[in-house]
C-alpha positions as CSV (number, residue, x, y, z in Angstrom):
1,M,163.8,162.3,195.9
2,P,162.9,162.7,199.6
3,P,161.8,159.6,201.6
4,D,158.2,160.9,202.0
5,R,157.8,161.2,198.3
6,Y,159.0,157.7,197.7
7,K,156.5,156.5,200.3
8,R,153.7,158.3,198.6
9,V,154.6,157.0,195.2
10,F,155.1,153.4,196.5
11,T,151.7,153.6,198.4
12,G,150.0,154.9,195.2
13,I,151.5,152.0,193.2
14,L,150.3,149.5,195.8
15,D,146.8,151.0,195.8
16,A,146.7,150.7,192.0
17,F,147.8,147.1,192.1
18,E,145.2,146.3,194.8
19,R,142.4,147.8,192.6
20,I,143.7,145.8,189.6
21,A,143.8,142.7,191.7
22,Y,140.2,143.2,192.9
23,V,139.0,143.6,189.3
24,A,140.9,140.5,188.2
25,I,139.4,138.5,191.0
26,A,135.9,139.8,190.2
27,L,136.3,138.9,186.5
28,A,137.6,135.4,187.5
29,L,134.7,134.8,189.9
30,S,132.1,136.5,187.5
31,I,131.3,139.1,190.1
32,P,129.8,142.3,188.6
33,I,132.3,145.2,188.6
34,V,129.6,147.5,190.2
35,M,129.5,145.2,193.2
36,L,133.3,145.3,193.4
37,V,133.4,149.1,193.3
38,F,130.6,149.3,195.8
39,S,132.3,146.9,198.2
40,A,135.6,148.8,198.0
41,A,133.9,152.1,198.6
42,L,132.0,150.6,201.6
43,R,135.3,149.2,203.1
44,M,136.9,152.6,202.7
45,R,133.9,154.4,204.3
46,I,133.9,152.0,207.2
47,A,137.7,152.6,207.7
48,E,136.9,156.3,208.1
49,M,134.0,155.9,210.6
50,D,134.2,157.1,214.2
51,E,132.9,155.0,217.1
52,Q,129.4,156.6,217.1
53,E,129.0,155.8,213.3
54,L,130.3,152.3,213.8
55,D,127.8,151.8,216.6
56,R,124.9,153.0,214.3
57,L,126.1,150.7,211.6
58,Q,126.3,147.7,214.0
59,A,122.8,148.4,215.2
60,A,121.5,148.5,211.6
61,M,123.2,145.2,210.8
62,D,121.7,143.7,214.0
63,R,118.2,144.8,213.0
64,R,118.7,143.3,209.5
65,R,119.9,140.0,211.0
66,G,116.8,140.0,213.2
67,E,114.5,140.5,210.2
68,L,116.2,137.6,208.4
69,K,115.7,135.4,211.4
70,K,112.0,136.2,211.5
71,K,111.7,135.0,207.9
72,Q,112.8,131.5,208.9
73,S,110.2,128.9,209.3
74,P,109.7,127.9,212.9
75,V,109.7,124.3,214.0
76,I,106.6,123.7,216.2
77,E,107.0,120.1,217.0
78,R,109.7,117.5,216.4
79,R,109.9,113.8,217.1
80,N,111.8,110.7,216.0
81,Y,110.1,108.2,213.8
82,L,111.5,105.2,212.0
83,N,114.9,106.2,210.6
84,G,114.2,109.9,210.6
85,L,112.6,112.9,212.2
86,L,109.0,114.1,211.9
87,Q,108.7,118.0,212.1
88,L,105.7,120.2,212.2
89,E,106.8,123.5,210.7
90,G,105.2,126.8,210.0
91,R,106.2,128.5,206.7
92,A,107.2,132.2,206.8
93,Y,107.0,134.2,203.7
94,R,106.8,137.9,202.6
95,R,103.6,138.9,200.9
96,K,104.1,140.5,197.5
97,K,101.3,143.1,197.9
98,D,102.6,144.8,201.0
99,G,105.9,143.1,202.0
100,E,104.5,142.1,205.4
101,L,105.8,138.8,207.0
102,A,103.1,136.1,207.0
103,E,103.0,132.5,208.0
104,R,101.3,129.4,206.5
105,G,100.8,126.0,207.8
106,P,101.8,124.3,210.0
107,Y,102.8,121.4,207.7
108,W,104.4,118.1,208.6
109,Y,107.7,117.0,207.0
110,F,109.7,113.8,207.4
111,H,113.5,114.2,207.3
112,Y,115.5,111.1,206.8
113,R,118.6,109.7,205.1
114,E,118.7,107.4,202.2
115,G,121.7,106.3,200.3
116,G,124.0,108.7,202.2
117,K,121.8,111.7,201.2
118,Q,119.4,113.7,203.3
119,R,115.9,113.6,202.0
120,T,112.7,115.5,203.0
121,L,109.3,114.1,202.5
122,Y,106.4,116.6,202.5
123,L,103.4,115.3,204.4
124,G,101.1,118.3,204.5
125,K,98.5,119.1,207.1
126,T,97.5,115.9,208.9
127,D,96.6,114.6,212.3
128,N,98.5,111.3,211.8
129,P,101.9,112.0,210.1
130,E,103.2,108.5,210.9
131,A,100.5,106.9,208.8
132,V,101.3,109.3,205.9
133,V,105.0,108.5,206.1
134,D,104.2,104.8,206.0
135,E,101.9,105.3,203.0
136,K,104.3,107.4,201.0
137,L,107.4,105.4,201.7
138,G,105.5,102.2,201.1
139,K,104.6,103.4,197.6
140,E,108.3,104.2,196.7
């Protein structure tokens, strides 16, 4: 058998084992096989892209990352209080009826640590968040 043929056969065997390994990993991690196939096809397609196509893909990914960042709730004001942090936050969400990004609030939250765990206390809309913290923590 000529060396090129051995190379093709060996490469084919390795590719088959790689696919089997992907399926085994997917089953072990409970990943749906469809996602595994899609992911493999996407990687193969990316490997074939030229520079212009890669630039378009990068631009699309950057746009999507920007959309995800817009969904985050902005911190409007932040200040230390007692053993924690008072934050005035807006709440971003997507409306179901039209998919548009909307914002609610702003609402006050008190972030603090208790027993080695981070806790968040919702204070709501108030002009005096310190008094609400004192009242809520005093009741616990």
